[in-house]
N, C-alpha and C positions, 0 to 999 in steps of 0.2 A: 504494500500500500504506500503510495506517495503522499507526502505531507505538503500542504500549501504554505510555504514559508512566507509568502506575501501577507497571508492572514495574520501572521504573528508579528508583523512589523508594528512598532508603536505608532499611535496616532500622531499626526503632524502637530507640532507644538503651535498652539494658537498664539498669534502675535497680536498684541493689543495695539490700539492707535498710539498709545504712548511709546511702546517699543519701536514702532515704525518711525515715529517722529524723532526719537532719540537717535536711531540708526541713520536717518537721513541727515540730521544736523551734524552728526559725527563724521559721516562720509564727506560731506561738503567741507567741513573744517579741515579734515586730513588732506583732502585734495588741494585746498587753498594753501596749505602750509608747505606744499612741495615747491619750493622756490629754488631756482638755479642760483647758486652763489654769484654775487656780482663783484666780490672783492671788497665791497664796502660794508663792514659789519653793521653800521648804523642803518643803512638802507635795507639790508637783509633782515635785521631784527624787526623793523617795522613791517616789512613785507610778510614775515611769518607770523608776527603777533596780531596783525589785523584779522586774519581769518580765525586765529585762535580765540580772540576776544569775541568775534561775531558768533563763533560756535558756542562759546559759553553763554552768550545772550540767548541764542536759540534753544539751548538745552534748559536754561532757566525758564524760558517761556513755556516749554513743555511741562516742567514741574508746576508752573502756575496754572496751566490748563488742566492737568490731570492729577497732580499731587494732592494729598489730603493733610499731611503733617503741617501744622501751623508754623513750627520752627523752620522747616525746610522751605515753606512757601515764602516766609519773610526773607530768608537767605537768598532765595531765587530773585525776589523783587530787588533786594539790595545789589545783587550781581548785575541785574539789568541796568540799574542806575549807574553804578560805578563803572561798568564796562563801557557804557555809552559815552561817559566823559573821557575815558582813555582812548576810545576809538576816535572821537573827535580830535583829541590831542595829536594822535598819530597821523590822522588825515591832514591836519593843519601842517604838521611837520613835512609830510610829503608834498603838500602844496607849495611850501616855501622853498623846498629843495628839488622839486621835481621827482617823479617816480623813478 
């Protein structure tokens, strides 16, 4: 008698909307941080940190949308505010010096 091994396979893991949102923001962040070195550490720092900060903001927004823990929701809100200031600062630096 042959056994149907396909029937024994575990059910596919259900992915929640939060899982999908975290994965998408992480993927975008990691892709954005793939910067070819320019030889200028200041320029490279900003080029890599901008997508890193944007990724942090996106992940914090996922927490705000789906998270339940009040402490983590406050942390996420604080991250959105703080990172927005730093993103603006880095963009201003790029604007003054050119990308």
